[in-house]
N, C-alpha and C positions, 0 to 999 in steps of 0.2 A: 262130608266123607273125607277121609284121609287119603292122601296121595293124589289129589286132583290138582291140575295146574292152576296157577294164579288167576285171578279175575274170574270171568265166567264165560259161559258159551256166547252170550249176547253182548254186543258192544254198541256204543254210541254210533260209531261209523256204520256199522252193519245195519242197525235200525234205520238210520237216516237214509242209507242207500235203498233199503227196502221200501221206504215211503217216498223216495225221490224228493227229499227235503234238502235244498242247497244251502239255506241260510243257517244261522246259529241262534235264531229267535227262541226256539223251544229246546235248546240244549239242556238247560237245567232240569226241565221236566222230564225229558227223555232219559237223562242220566239217572235220575231217581227211579224211573220205571225200570231201567236196565238193571240197577243194583238190586231192586226188589226181586225181579225175574231170576236173576242170577243166584241169589240166596235160595230161593225156592227150587230152582232146577238142580242146583248142586246137591240137594238133599234127596233127589230122586234117584232110583236105581239106574235110569238111563245114563246118568253121569259116569257110571263105572267104565263106560267104553273109553273114557280119557284118563282113567286112573294111571298113575306112574308115568305119565307123558309130560313133556315139556310144555305143550300148549294144547289147545282144543282141536287141532286139525284131525286127530285120530277119531273124532266124533262128529263128522260133518252133519249128520242128521240131527244131533242134539243142538249144535250151533244154529241150524237152519230153523228148528222148532222153536228154540228160545228167542231167536230174532223175530220170528212170526208172532209169537205170544207177546213180546214186548210192543211190536208195532201195533197189534190188535188192541192192547191195553191203552196205547197212546191215542189211537183213533177213537176209542171209546168216549172221549171227552166230547166228541162231536155228536154223540147220541146218548145223552144222559137218561133219557126216558126209554131207551131201547129201540127208538125208531132210527133206522139207517137212512131211509129216503122215502119220499112221497112222489108218486108219479100217476100217470093215467090209469095204470093197472091197480093202483091202491098203494097201501103202506107196506114197505119192506122193513122188517124187524131184525134186529141183531140176533143171531142164532145164539143159543144158550152155550153150546159147546162147539168147538171147531174141530172136526174130524182129522183134518191135515195136521194140526198141532198135536193132537193126541196120538196119531200114528208116529209122528217124528220123535216124540217124547216117550213113547211106550206107555201111554196112560189108558186107564179104563179097559175096554175090550182088547186093546193092543198090548197090554202088559204081559210079559212073560210069566210062566208059571212059577210059583214060589212053593217052597217046602217048609213046613214048620210054622 
């Protein structure tokens, strides 16, 4: 979309902070995920909150949602078969959709009405 700030709402530092990753071992992979998430989120209507701004601070919900989405995609490598963890109560699976991310990025049932 035209008029959006450079870069994207998600950043390498933001995702690493969200996941409490202090080292640089996974920086290449996180950077690739951040780039993909930013390309996708910049095309969504929620990004219009930052249109004609110098940076993404005008859209903190979009920044947080994009950061959460990138962090979730990074963590997904730990659960390639969809299993998050196993314990005495049984298996915990990765949920298909994250309602918090959807809310912050105005997706699905949280999307605003559109005309036309």
